[in-house]
C-alpha positions in Angstrom: 16.9 -11.8 175.5 15.6 -13.5 178.6 12.2 -13.6 177.0 13.6 -15.2 173.9 15.7 -17.7 175.9 12.7 -18.7 178.0 10.5 -19.1 175.0 13.2 -20.5 172.7 11.3 -23.8 172.3 8.2 -21.9 171.2 10.1 -19.9 168.6 11.9 -23.0 167.3 8.5 -24.8 167.0 7.0 -21.9 165.0 10.1 -21.8 162.7 9.8 -25.5 162.1 6.1 -25.4 161.5 6.6 -22.5 159.1 9.3 -24.3 157.2 7.3 -27.5 157.2 4.2 -25.7 156.1 5.9 -24.1 153.1 7.2 -27.5 152.0 4.1 -29.6 152.6 1.3 -27.2 151.9 3.0 -25.5 149.0 2.1 -22.0 150.1 5.4 -20.9 148.6 6.3 -23.7 146.2 10.0 -24.2 145.5 10.8 -25.0 141.8 14.0 -25.1 139.7 13.1 -21.9 137.7 11.8 -21.1 134.2 12.5 -23.2 131.2 11.5 -22.2 127.7 9.0 -24.9 126.5 10.3 -26.9 123.6 7.0 -26.4 121.7 6.8 -22.6 122.4 6.6 -22.0 118.6 4.5 -25.0 117.7 1.5 -22.9 116.5 3.7 -20.4 114.7 3.2 -20.1 110.9 6.4 -18.6 109.5 6.0 -15.8 107.0 8.0 -15.8 103.8 9.5 -12.4 104.5 9.6 -9.9 107.4 10.5 -6.3 106.6 12.2 -4.5 109.5 13.4 -0.9 109.8 17.0 -0.1 109.1 19.2 -1.6 111.9 16.6 -4.0 113.1 16.5 -7.7 112.3 13.6 -10.1 112.2 12.9 -12.9 114.7 9.7 -14.7 113.9 7.3 -11.8 113.3 9.1 -9.2 115.5 12.0 -6.8 114.8 14.9 -6.5 117.3 18.2 -4.7 117.6 21.1 -5.0 120.0 22.5 -1.7 121.4 26.1 -1.5 120.5 27.1 1.4 122.9 27.7 -0.7 126.0 28.4 -0.9 128.9 25.1 0.8 130.0 25.1 2.0 133.6 21.3 2.0 134.0 18.2 0.6 132.4 16.9 4.2 131.9 19.9 4.8 129.6 19.1 1.6 127.7 15.5 2.7 127.3 16.6 6.2 126.1 18.9 4.7 123.5 16.1 2.4 122.2 13.8 5.5 122.0 16.3 7.4 119.9 16.1 4.5 117.4 12.3 4.7 117.3 12.1 1.6 119.5 11.6 0.4 123.1 13.2 -2.2 125.3 12.1 -5.6 124.1 8.9 -6.9 125.7 7.8 -10.5 126.3 4.1 -11.1 126.8 4.1 -15.0 126.5 6.4 -17.9 125.9 6.3 -17.3 122.1 7.5 -13.7 122.2 10.0 -14.5 125.0 11.3 -17.3 122.7 11.5 -14.7 119.9 13.9 -12.6 122.0 15.9 -15.7 122.9 16.2 -16.7 119.2 17.3 -13.2 118.3 20.0 -13.0 121.0 21.2 -16.4 120.0 21.4 -15.3 116.4 23.5 -12.2 117.2 25.6 -14.0 119.7 25.0 -11.6 122.7 27.2 -12.6 125.7 25.9 -13.3 129.2 22.4 -11.8 128.6 20.6 -8.8 127.3 18.7 -6.1 129.2 14.9 -6.3 128.5 13.6 -4.2 131.4 13.6 -3.3 135.0 12.4 -5.1 138.2 10.2 -3.3 140.6 12.0 -2.0 143.6 10.0 -3.8 146.3 12.1 -6.6 147.9 9.7 -9.5 147.0 8.3 -8.0 143.9 8.6 -10.2 140.8 7.1 -7.8 138.2 9.0 -6.6 135.3 8.6 -2.9 134.9 8.6 -1.3 131.4 8.5 2.4 130.6 5.0 2.2 129.1 1.7 2.5 130.9 1.4 -1.2 131.4 3.2 -3.6 133.7 4.0 -7.0 132.3 2.2 -9.9 134.0 4.2 -12.6 132.2 7.2 -13.9 134.2 10.1 -16.1 133.2 12.5 -16.0 136.3 15.4 -18.3 136.6 16.0 -20.5 139.6 16.0 -18.5 142.9 15.3 -15.3 140.9 14.7 -12.5 141.3 17.0 -11.8 144.2 15.9 -9.5 147.0 18.8 -7.1 146.6 17.5 -3.6 146.3 20.2 -2.5 143.9 19.7 -5.3 141.4 16.9 -3.7 139.3 18.1 -4.4 135.8 16.5 -7.5 134.2 18.4 -9.5 131.8 17.4 -12.6 129.8 19.1 -15.9 128.9 20.7 -15.9 132.4 23.5 -18.5 132.7 22.7 -19.6 129.1 19.2 -20.8 130.1 17.0 -19.9 127.1 14.6 -17.2 128.0 15.3 -17.3 131.7 15.3 -13.9 133.5 17.7 -12.6 136.2 17.9 -9.3 138.0 21.3 -7.7 138.2 22.9 -4.5 139.2 22.5 -2.1 136.3 25.4 0.1 137.6 28.7 -1.5 136.7 30.6 0.4 139.4 31.5 -2.0 142.3 29.5 -4.7 140.6 30.3 -8.3 141.2 29.3 -9.1 137.6 31.3 -8.1 134.5 29.8 -5.1 132.8 29.0 -6.8 129.5 25.3 -6.6 129.4 23.7 -5.3 126.2 20.1 -4.0 125.7 17.8 -5.5 123.1 15.4 -3.0 121.4 12.1 -3.8 119.7 10.3 -1.6 117.1 8.1 0.8 119.0 4.3 0.3 118.9 4.2 -1.3 115.4 4.0 -4.6 113.7 6.4 -5.1 110.7 5.4 -5.8 107.2 5.1 -9.5 106.6 4.5 -11.7 103.5 3.1 -15.2 103.3 3.9 -16.2 99.7 2.3 -19.7 99.9 -0.9 -18.2 101.1 -0.8 -15.3 98.7 -1.1 -12.8 101.6 0.9 -9.9 102.9 0.3 -7.2 105.5 1.9 -3.7 105.6 3.5 -2.3 108.7 0.7 -1.6 111.1 0.4 0.6 114.3 -0.4 -1.3 117.5 -4.1 -1.7 118.3 -5.1 -1.4 114.6 -6.4 -4.0 112.1 -4.5 -4.4 108.9 -6.0 -5.2 105.5 -4.0 -7.6 103.3 -2.4 -5.9 100.4 -4.0 -8.5 98.2 -7.6 -7.7 97.1 -10.3 -10.2 96.3 -10.4 -8.8 92.8 -9.0 -6.0 90.6 -12.3 -4.1 90.9 -12.0 -0.6 92.4 -12.8 -0.7 96.1 -12.5 -4.4 96.3 -12.4 -6.0 99.7 -9.0 -7.3 101.0 -8.5 -11.0 101.0 -7.9 -11.0 104.8 -7.5 -8.8 107.8 -5.2 -9.2 110.8 -4.9 -7.4 114.1 -1.7 -5.8 115.4 -2.0 -6.1 119.2 -0.6 -3.2 121.3 1.4 -4.3 124.4 2.8 -1.5 126.5 5.3 0.3 124.3 5.5 -2.4 121.6 3.1 -4.4 119.5 2.7 -8.0 118.2 0.9 -9.6 115.3 -2.0 -11.9 116.3 -1.3 -15.5 115.5 -1.7 -16.4 111.9 -4.5 -18.9 112.7 -6.5 -15.9 114.0 -6.4 -14.1 110.6 -9.9 -13.2 109.4 -10.2 -14.4 105.8 -12.7 -12.7 103.5 -15.2 -14.8 101.6 -13.9 -13.5 98.2 -16.4 -15.5 96.2 -19.4 -13.6 97.6 -17.5 -10.4 97.6 -16.4 -10.7 93.9 -19.9 -11.4 92.7 -21.2 -8.4 94.6 -18.5 -6.3 93.1 -19.4 -7.5 89.6 -23.1 -6.7 90.1 -22.5 -3.1 91.3 -19.4 -2.4 89.2 -19.7 0.7 87.0 -18.5 -0.2 83.5 -17.4 3.4 83.1 -14.7 2.8 85.7 -12.7 0.5 83.3 -9.6 2.3 82.2 -6.5 1.3 80.3 -4.7 1.5 83.7 -6.9 -1.1 85.5 -8.1 -3.2 82.5 -5.4 -5.8 83.1 -6.3 -6.2 86.8 -10.0 -6.3 86.2 -9.7 -8.8 83.4 -7.5 -10.9 85.7 -10.2 -10.7 88.4 -12.9 -11.9 86.0 -11.1 -15.3 85.7 -12.0 -16.1 89.3 -15.4 -14.5 89.1 -16.2 -16.7 86.1 -16.3 -19.7 88.3 -19.0 -18.1 90.5 -21.5 -16.4 88.2 -24.8 -17.8 87.3 -27.2 -17.1 84.5 -28.5 -14.0 86.4 -25.3 -12.1 86.6 -23.7 -13.6 83.5 -24.9 -10.5 81.7 -22.8 -8.4 84.1 -19.7 -10.4 83.2 -20.5 -10.0 79.5 -20.9 -6.2 79.9 -17.6 -5.9 81.8 -15.8 -7.8 79.1 -17.3 -5.5 76.5 -16.1 -2.5 78.4 -12.5 -4.0 78.5 -12.4 -4.9 74.8 -13.8 -1.5 73.9 -10.6 0.2 75.0 -8.3 1.1 72.1 -5.3 2.3 74.1 -4.1 -0.9 75.9 -1.3 -1.6 73.5 1.3 -2.2 76.2 -1.0 -4.6 78.0 -2.9 -6.0 75.0 -1.3 -9.5 75.3 -2.0 -9.9 79.0 -5.5 -8.6 78.7 -6.2 -10.9 75.7 -4.9 -13.9 77.7 -7.2 -13.0 80.6 -10.2 -12.6 78.3 -9.3 -15.9 76.6 -9.1 -17.6 80.0 -12.5 -16.2 81.0 -14.2 -17.5 77.9 -12.4 -20.8 78.2 -13.7 -21.2 81.7 -17.2 -20.2 80.6 -17.1 -23.0 78.1 -16.0 -25.5 80.7 -18.8 -24.4 83.1 -21.4 -24.6 80.4 -20.3 -28.1 79.5 -20.2 -29.2 83.2 -23.7 -27.8 83.5 -24.9 -30.0 80.6 -23.3 -33.0 82.3 -25.0 -31.9 85.6 -21.6 -31.6 87.3 -22.1 -27.9 88.1 -24.5 -27.0 90.8 -25.1 -23.5 89.2 -25.1 -24.3 85.5 -24.8 -21.4 83.0 -25.7 -21.0 79.4 -23.2 -19.1 77.4 -24.3 -17.2 74.3 -22.5 -16.7 71.0 -22.1 -13.0 71.9 -18.9 -14.1 73.7 -17.5 -15.1 70.3 -17.7 -11.4 69.2 -16.0 -10.3 72.4 -13.2 -12.7 71.8 -12.8 -11.6 68.2 -12.8 -7.9 69.1 -10.0 -8.4 71.7 -7.9 -10.5 69.3 -8.3 -7.6 66.8 -6.9 -5.2 69.5 -3.9 -7.5 70.0 -3.3 -7.7 66.2 -2.6 -4.0 66.3 0.7 -4.7 68.0 2.0 -6.1 64.8 3.6 -9.3 66.3 2.8 -12.9 65.8 1.3 -14.7 68.7 -0.2 -18.0 69.8 -2.6 -18.5 72.7 -3.8 -21.9 73.6 -6.5 -23.1 76.1 -8.3 -26.3 76.7 -11.3 -25.5 74.5 -9.8 -23.4 71.7 -6.6 -21.9 70.4 -5.7 -18.7 68.6 -3.0 -18.0 66.0 -2.1 -14.5 65.0 0.1 -14.0 62.0 1.5 -11.0 60.1 2.3 -12.2 56.6 3.6 -10.4 53.6 0.8 -9.7 51.1 2.9 -11.2 48.3 2.5 -14.6 50.0 -1.1 -14.8 48.8 -0.1 -14.2 45.2 0.1 -18.0 44.9 -2.2 -20.6 46.4 -1.5 -20.7 50.1 -2.4 -23.5 52.6 -2.5 -23.4 56.4 -2.9 -26.6 58.5 -4.3 -26.7 62.0 -2.5 -29.7 63.4 -0.9 -29.8 66.9 1.2 -26.9 65.5 0.0 -24.4 63.1 1.7 -25.1 59.7 1.8 -23.3 56.4 1.4 -26.5 54.4 -1.2 -29.3 54.3 -0.6 -32.0 57.0 -3.1 -34.7 56.1 -6.8 -35.4 56.6 -6.5 -35.6 60.4 -6.3 -31.8 60.6 -8.2 -28.9 59.3 -6.6 -27.6 56.1 -7.4 -24.1 54.7 -6.3 -23.3 51.2 -6.6 -19.7 49.9 -6.9 -19.2 46.2 -4.3 -17.7 44.0 -4.3 -13.9 44.0 -6.8 -13.6 46.8 -5.8 -10.3 48.3 -5.1 -8.7 44.9 -8.8 -9.0 44.1 -9.9 -7.6 47.5 -7.3 -4.9 48.3 -6.9 -2.0 45.9 -3.7 0.1 46.1 -2.0 0.0 49.5 1.7 -0.3 50.2 2.4 -3.0 47.6 3.3 -6.6 48.1 5.8 -5.8 50.8 3.0 -4.8 53.1 1.9 -7.3 55.7 -1.6 -8.5 56.4 -2.8 -9.7 59.8 -4.4 -13.1 59.6 -6.2 -14.5 62.7 -7.2 -18.2 62.9 -9.2 -19.4 65.9 -9.7 -23.2 66.2 -12.6 -24.0 68.5 -12.3 -27.7 69.5 -15.3 -27.2 71.8 -18.2 -25.7 70.0 -20.6 -24.9 72.9 -20.3 -21.2 72.1 -22.0 -21.8 68.8 -25.2 -22.9 70.3 -28.3 -21.0 71.3 -32.0 -21.8 71.8 -32.6 -21.9 68.1 -29.6 -23.9 67.2 -30.4 -26.5 69.9 -33.9 -27.0 68.5 -32.3 -27.9 65.1 -31.9 -31.5 64.4 -28.5 -31.0 62.8 -25.4 -31.2 65.0 -21.9 -29.8 64.6 -19.8 -32.6 63.2 -16.4 -30.9 63.2 -14.4 -28.2 65.0 -15.3 -24.6 64.2 -12.6 -22.5 62.5 -12.8 -18.7 62.6 -10.7 -17.1 59.8 -10.2 -13.3 59.6 -8.0 -10.9 57.7 -7.9 -7.9 60.0 -9.2 -4.9 58.2 -10.1 -6.8 55.0 -13.5 -8.0 54.2 -13.4 -11.4 52.4 -16.7 -12.0 50.7 -18.5 -12.6 47.4 -15.6 -14.7 46.0 -16.3 -16.4 42.6 -16.9 -20.1 42.3 -13.6 -20.3 40.4 -11.6 -19.0 43.3 -13.2 -20.5 46.5 -11.5 -20.9 49.8 -11.1 -24.6 50.3 -11.4 -26.0 53.8 -11.2 -29.7 54.6 -12.7 -30.7 58.0 -12.0 -34.0 59.7 -15.4 -35.4 60.9 -16.0 -36.1 64.6 -17.8 -39.4 65.0 -19.4 -38.3 68.3 -21.4 -35.4 67.0 -24.6 -36.2 68.9 -26.3 -38.2 66.2 -27.8 -41.6 66.8 -25.4 -43.2 64.4 -21.7 -43.0 65.2 -20.7 -44.1 61.7 -20.4 -41.0 59.5 -20.9 -43.1 56.4 -24.4 -44.2 57.5 -26.9 -43.6 54.8 -29.2 -41.5 57.0 -26.6 -38.8 57.6 -26.2 -35.7 55.5 -23.3 -33.2 55.8 -23.5 -29.5 55.1 -20.8 -26.9 55.1 -22.0 -23.9 57.1 -21.0 -20.7 58.8 -22.2 -18.9 61.9 -24.3 -15.9 60.8 -24.5 -13.4 63.7 -27.4 -11.6 62.0 -29.8 -14.5 62.1 -32.4 -15.0 64.8 -32.8 -11.3 65.6 -29.0 -10.9 66.2 -28.6 -14.0 68.3 -27.0 -15.9 65.5 -27.5 -19.3 63.8 -25.9 -21.6 61.3 -26.3 -20.9 57.6 -25.0 -22.6 54.5 -25.3 -19.6 52.3 -22.0 -18.9 50.5 -20.6 -22.4 51.3 -20.8 -25.6 49.2 -20.3 -29.1 50.3 -18.0 -30.4 47.6 -17.0 -33.9 48.8 -17.8 -36.2 51.7 -15.5 -39.1 52.5 -15.4 -41.5 55.4 -13.5 -39.0 57.6 -13.3 -35.7 55.7 -15.7 -33.2 54.4 -14.4 -30.7 51.8 -16.0 -27.3 51.7 -15.8 -24.4 49.2 -16.6 -21.1 50.8 -16.8 -17.7 49.2 -16.4 -15.6 52.3 -14.6 -15.8 55.6 -16.1 -16.1 59.1 -16.6 -19.0 61.6 -16.9 -22.2 59.5 -17.9 -25.7 60.3 -19.7 -28.8 59.1 -23.2 -29.7 60.3 -24.5 -33.3 60.2 -28.2 -34.0 59.8 -29.9 -37.3 60.6 -32.5 -38.2 58.0 -35.9 -36.8 59.1 -37.8 -39.3 56.9 -37.2 -42.6 58.7 -40.9 -43.4 58.4 -40.5 -42.8 54.6 -37.5 -45.1 54.5 -39.4 -47.8 56.4 -42.4 -47.5 54.1 -40.1 -47.6 51.0 -38.4 -50.8 52.2 -41.7 -52.5 53.0 -43.1 -51.4 49.6 -40.0 -52.7 47.9 -40.3 -56.1 49.7 -44.0 -56.4 48.9 -43.2 -55.4 45.3 -40.7 -58.2 45.0 -43.3 -60.7 46.2 -45.8 -59.4 43.8 -43.4 -59.4 40.9 -42.2 -62.9 41.7 -45.8 -64.2 41.7 -46.4 -62.3 38.4 -43.4 -63.9 36.8 -44.4 -67.3 38.0 -47.9 -66.7 36.6 -46.5 -65.8 33.2 -44.2 -68.8 33.3 -46.9 -71.4 34.0 -49.4 -70.0 31.5 -48.0 -70.9 28.1 -50.9 -69.3 26.3 -50.4 -66.0 28.1 -46.6 -65.8 27.7 -46.8 -66.6 24.1 -48.2 -63.2 23.4 -45.8 -60.5 22.4 -47.2 -58.0 24.9 -46.8 -60.5 27.8 -43.2 -61.2 26.8 -42.4 -57.5 27.1 -44.2 -57.3 30.4 -42.4 -60.3 31.7 -39.0 -58.8 30.9 -40.1 -55.6 32.5 -41.1 -57.5 35.7 -37.7 -59.3 35.8 -35.9 -56.0 35.5 -37.9 -54.5 38.3 -37.5 -57.6 40.5 -33.7 -57.4 40.2 -33.8 -53.7 40.7 -35.7 -54.0 44.0 -33.5 -56.9 45.2 -30.2 -55.2 44.5 -31.6 -51.9 46.0 -32.6 -53.5 49.2 -29.5 -55.7 49.5 -26.9 -53.3 48.3 -27.8 -49.6 48.9 -26.5 -49.5 52.4 -22.7 -49.5 52.8 -21.4 -52.6 54.5 -18.3 -51.7 56.6 -15.3 -53.9 56.4 -12.9 -52.4 58.9 -10.1 -54.8 58.1 -10.4 -54.6 54.3 -11.6 -51.2 53.0 -10.5 -52.1 49.5 -13.0 -55.0 49.5 -15.6 -52.7 50.9 -15.1 -50.3 48.0 -15.3 -53.1 45.5 -18.5 -54.5 46.9 -20.1 -51.0 47.2 -19.1 -50.1 43.6 -20.5 -53.3 42.3 -23.8 -52.7 44.2 -24.0 -49.2 42.8 -23.3 -50.4 39.3 -26.0 -53.1 39.5 -28.5 -50.6 40.9 -27.6 -48.2 38.1 -28.0 -51.0 35.5 -31.3 -52.3 36.6 -32.7 -48.8 37.1 -31.8 -48.0 33.4 -33.0 -51.4 32.3 -36.4 -51.0 34.0 -36.9 -47.6 32.3 -35.7 -49.1 29.0 -38.3 -51.9 29.2 -40.9 -49.3 30.0 -39.9 -47.5 26.8 -40.4 -50.8 24.9 -43.9 -51.1 26.6 -44.7 -47.5 25.7 -43.7 -48.1 22.0 -45.7 -51.3 22.0 -48.8 -49.5 23.4 -48.4 -46.8 20.8 -48.3 -49.2 18.0 -51.2 -51.2 19.4 -53.6 -48.3 20.3 -52.6 -45.3 18.2 -51.2 -46.8 15.0 -53.6 -49.8 15.4 -53.9 -52.5 12.7 -51.0 -53.2 10.4 -48.3 -51.5 12.5 -45.7 -54.2 13.0 -42.0 -53.8 13.5 -40.0 -56.8 12.2 -38.0 -58.6 14.9 -39.4 -56.2 17.5 -38.6 -58.5 20.4 -35.0 -58.9 19.3 -34.5 -55.1 19.2 -36.5 -54.8 22.4 -34.1 -57.2 24.2 -31.1 -55.4 22.8 -32.4 -52.1 24.0 -33.8 -53.3 27.3 -30.7 -55.3 28.4 -27.8 -54.3 26.2 -28.1 -50.6 26.1 -28.1 -50.1 29.9 -25.1 -52.5 30.1 -23.2 -50.3 27.6 -24.0 -47.2 29.6 -22.9 -48.7 32.9 -19.7 -50.1 31.5 -18.8 -46.7 30.0 -19.5 -44.9 33.2 -17.4 -47.3 35.2 -14.5 -46.9 32.8 -14.7 -43.1 33.0 -15.6 -42.5 36.6 -14.7 -45.6 38.6 -12.9 -43.6 41.4 -15.9 -41.3 41.8 -18.6 -43.9 41.2 -20.1 -44.3 44.7 -21.2 -41.9 47.4 -19.4 -42.2 50.7 -22.6 -42.6 52.8 -24.3 -45.3 50.7 -23.7 -47.6 47.7 -25.2 -45.5 45.0 -23.9 -43.0 42.5 -22.3 -39.9 43.8 -23.4 -36.5 42.7 -20.7 -36.6 40.0 -20.3 -37.9 36.5 -22.1 -41.2 36.6 -25.3 -39.6 38.1 -25.2 -36.3 36.3 -24.1 -37.5 32.9 -25.4 -41.0 32.6 -28.3 -42.0 34.8 -30.3 -38.8 35.0 -29.9 -37.7 31.4 -30.8 -41.1 29.9 -33.6 -41.6 32.4 -34.8 -38.2 31.4 -34.8 -39.0 27.7 -36.5 -42.3 28.2 -39.1 -40.7 30.5 -39.8 -38.0 27.9 -40.4 -40.6 25.3 -42.7 -42.5 27.6 -44.6 -39.3 28.5 -45.2 -38.6 24.8 -46.4 -42.1 24.2 -48.6 -42.0 27.3 -50.3 -38.8 26.2 -51.1 -40.2 22.8 -52.3 -43.5 24.1 -54.4 -41.8 26.9 -56.0 -39.4 24.4 -56.9 -42.3 22.1 -58.5 -44.3 25.0 -60.4 -41.3 26.4 -61.6 -40.0 23.0 -62.6 -43.4 21.5 -66.3 -44.2 21.3 -67.8 -47.5 22.5 -70.3 -48.8 20.0 -73.3 -50.6 21.4 -72.2 -50.3 25.1 -75.0 -50.6 27.6 -72.9 -49.0 30.4 -73.6 -45.5 31.7 -71.4 -42.5 30.9 -70.1 -42.6 34.5 -69.1 -46.2 34.3 -67.3 -45.6 31.0 -65.5 -42.6 32.4 -64.5 -44.4 35.6 -63.1 -47.3 33.6 -61.1 -45.0 31.4 -59.6 -43.2 34.3 -58.6 -46.5 35.8 -57.0 -47.5 32.5 -55.2 -44.2 32.3 -53.7 -44.6 35.8 -52.7 -48.2 35.1 -51.0 -47.2 31.9 -49.2 -44.3 33.6 -47.8 -46.7 36.2 -46.7 -49.1 33.5 -44.9 -46.3 31.6 -43.1 -44.9 34.7 -44.9 -41.6 34.9 -44.1 -41.6 38.7 -40.6 -40.6 37.6 -42.0 -37.1 37.1 -42.0 -36.7 40.8 -38.3 -37.6 40.9 -37.3 -35.1 38.2 -39.4 -32.3 39.8 -37.7 -32.9 43.2 -34.3 -32.1 41.5 -35.5 -28.5 41.6 -34.7 -28.6 45.3 -31.1 -29.9 44.8 -28.1 -27.6 44.6 -25.0 -28.1 42.6 -23.5 -30.4 45.2 -26.4 -32.8 45.3 -27.7 -31.4 48.7 -31.3 -30.6 49.2 -32.1 -26.9 49.6 -35.2 -27.4 51.7 -35.1 -26.4 55.4 -32.7 -28.6 57.4 -32.6 -31.2 54.6 -36.2 -32.2 55.1 -37.7 -34.2 52.2 -40.0 -32.3 49.9 -43.4 -33.6 48.8 -42.1 -34.8 45.5 -39.4 -36.9 47.2 -42.1 -38.6 49.2 -44.4 -39.2 46.2 -41.5 -40.5 44.1 -40.2 -42.9 46.8 -43.7 -44.3 47.6 -44.8 -44.7 44.0 -41.5 -46.2 42.8 -41.4 -48.7 45.7 -45.0 -49.8 45.1 -44.5 -50.4 41.4 -44.3 -54.2 41.8 -47.6 -54.2 43.7 -49.3 -52.3 40.9 -48.0 -54.6 38.3 -49.2 -57.6 40.3 -52.7 -56.1 40.6 -52.8 -55.3 36.8 -51.3 -58.5 35.5 -52.5 -61.0 38.0 -55.4 -60.0 40.2 -57.4 -58.5 37.3 -56.9 -61.5 35.0 -59.5 -64.3 35.1 -56.8 -66.8 34.2 -55.1 -66.0 37.6 -58.2 -67.1 39.6 -58.9 -70.2 37.4 -56.6 -72.6 39.3 -58.1 -71.4 42.7 -61.6 -72.0 41.5 -60.7 -75.5 40.3 -59.2 -76.3 43.7 -62.3 -75.0 45.4 -64.5 -77.1 43.2 -62.4 -80.2 43.7 -62.5 -79.9 47.5 -66.2 -79.2 47.5 -67.0 -82.3 45.3 -65.0 -84.7 47.3 -66.7 -83.8 50.6 -69.7 -85.6 51.9 -72.7 -83.3 51.7 -76.4 -83.9 52.1 -78.9 -83.4 49.4 -80.0 -80.0 50.8 -76.4 -79.0 51.3 -75.6 -80.1 47.7 -78.4 -77.9 46.4 -77.1 -75.1 48.5 -73.6 -75.7 47.1 -74.9 -75.6 43.6 -76.6 -72.3 44.3 -73.5 -70.9 46.0 -71.3 -72.1 43.1 -73.3 -70.2 40.7 -73.2 -67.0 42.9 -69.5 -67.3 43.3 -68.9 -67.6 39.6 -71.1 -64.7 38.9 -69.3 -62.6 41.6 -65.9 -63.3 40.0 -67.2 -62.5 36.6 -68.8 -59.3 37.7 -65.7 -58.1 39.6 -63.3 -58.5 36.6 -63.0 -56.2 33.6 -64.5 -57.4 30.4 -62.3 -59.0 27.7 -62.6 -55.8 25.8 -60.9 -53.7 28.4 -57.6 -52.2 27.2 -55.9 -52.9 30.5 -56.7 -56.5 30.3 -55.3 -56.7 26.9 -52.2 -54.9 28.1 
């Protein structure tokens, strides 16, 4: 004591330095205790559901339980009670898990605090001891806690209502200064509970601590498919915690699915997994390229080949439809260069779709499946319905009655099924009808069809009676389909009434092109073409549509127009030549030829000005009137031209064959009546009989109906036959006649006779032979039967020779006549005489004049030539 008293100042100084040092230097910093951070759960992603064991309740992603058998004298007893419930005293490894305990105790309303563990026994020890092999390093002590009392070893949380704050208390309630109202909180032992994240489409089963859990969701329905994600359940002493959601390892399902598709064994497809696999293919469809597109096709084939999927047939069909719809979209995006990995779908997917629809039809129920690019209607209809004529319309809704030209209308003939189905269960039996309306036709294209110049001009309609083969119907009982025409069918002209467009009713024949398929018109007829609708008669059922072909003979059209224009100029000059030469026009033969030239001139003029339809969007009635008038005028002058050629043929016959003395009284009067009046009577009669069907829809000329088939062609044919007979008789007389006293060689005589024969053939319209021969290549509907509507050689010859008719007439009647050159020689002589020339030049002029005169005379036929007389 004396030592202490003597050195009291030293001890006081040390004490003050110690206290000062703690405060200033912070060697044992004094704070106000633990406070649960307000953002302790900021990074937490809440699951939709947490599945806890019986008696446990979720708090965030942990499961807790309050022990109800309190008071508990010791922490060991609390631990044993949790163990009996397959749990352990709750553990906190960070602010988030500590906050989870706090949230749970708040939820259950535990008073004063709950036991979560024990404090180590050393006086200044602040560790929380658990009954596992690991001490907790995380601390959340309240202000001035833990206390140094040796008997206060039980750790409780939420001390003095401070969220998450810890305090050590006396676990033994005997002689305790605190009320014995502490409860213990248990946590599931060494496992993470099952959790679901509905918005992410992920869920994880209950998992043992230290293990990695696969998501219950797979990347695909393929067997052995990889999970969509994996997540670790972290072990922590006796409990376990899910790793944060942002630490989940997501699988690259795109790559995984493509790998699964490539290595998938098609034999593994069963009726049990067909639905899952077909569902998986929807996602895979967006990833495949042309290399593994075949794998997708084979997998679909394996699915549709199953015959025992009745319970899942609708779901599988919907999945297959979605896959094919997505393939169409990708193919279209590839053509538009919007898809980085474009694909080329083949028509084989049509067969896959049809097979699966057939599987669904076995269920015996009506159904409708619609997607962006096509829609399917399955109907089960009593057979007696088809006893009468039956119509189905493919409008916005499938209807069993016609709904106008804006929709595809299908009309089945009366008694269709009675002629196809023998016996059976009678008219009360039902038949399964499938109609597939493809608004996007990309499936009906392949390498061969893309090379064709024709394009699909309407939707494609697949029509099938399941189990009934509809083929080889008679022409009296066709299936009538009306297709609205799409104006954006890939042709250069957006107007479907353009004269260079030709429409053909066709069907997709899977057997063509070595099984790859192509369009064929066999068994279908194009009956009528209007501005917006094409009417087809088909004698079998399959995938039907309308193809539009742009004219492949534009050069021919151009040449024909140029020829017609030049012919008009030549005919106009010829008529003027006749008019100003009274001596020439006074001859009977010249009067006939002048009338023929006038008929041809008007024919060319009306043809060039009126053959193409002039659209009048605001007045279609006026358009029809003008077009009908143009067609009637073309018809009239075509008949009139041939009629005057008949008059010329008869005149030649009388002149060359019957020779002298063969005169018909009032021949010119009858000739005018026949040349101008007879065609007028025919055109008037045809207008009265077939006015509504007078013109074609793509140009202003006769449609392949009554006016053309019963008026123009028959009468042109009769007149052509008459001309041909006269031509043969005249040509024989000219060829066989002998020339008395001629000094010309046999070659010169033969050459002149050939020229005369050709000239006479042109005058008598023998070029029409090409036109009539070309009719061999025209079917009953007026369509050409040559490949892809290309013109045949006779079409070309007919168009060229007919358009050049006026030029030939000009050469025969003007250029080969000396009278035509007479005015030009006079003009040349006059100009030459009025000029000032020297004597030597004058002599040269006289010499040249004689040479020029001789040249003209030598180049023209002699007055005895028959063509000159004609």
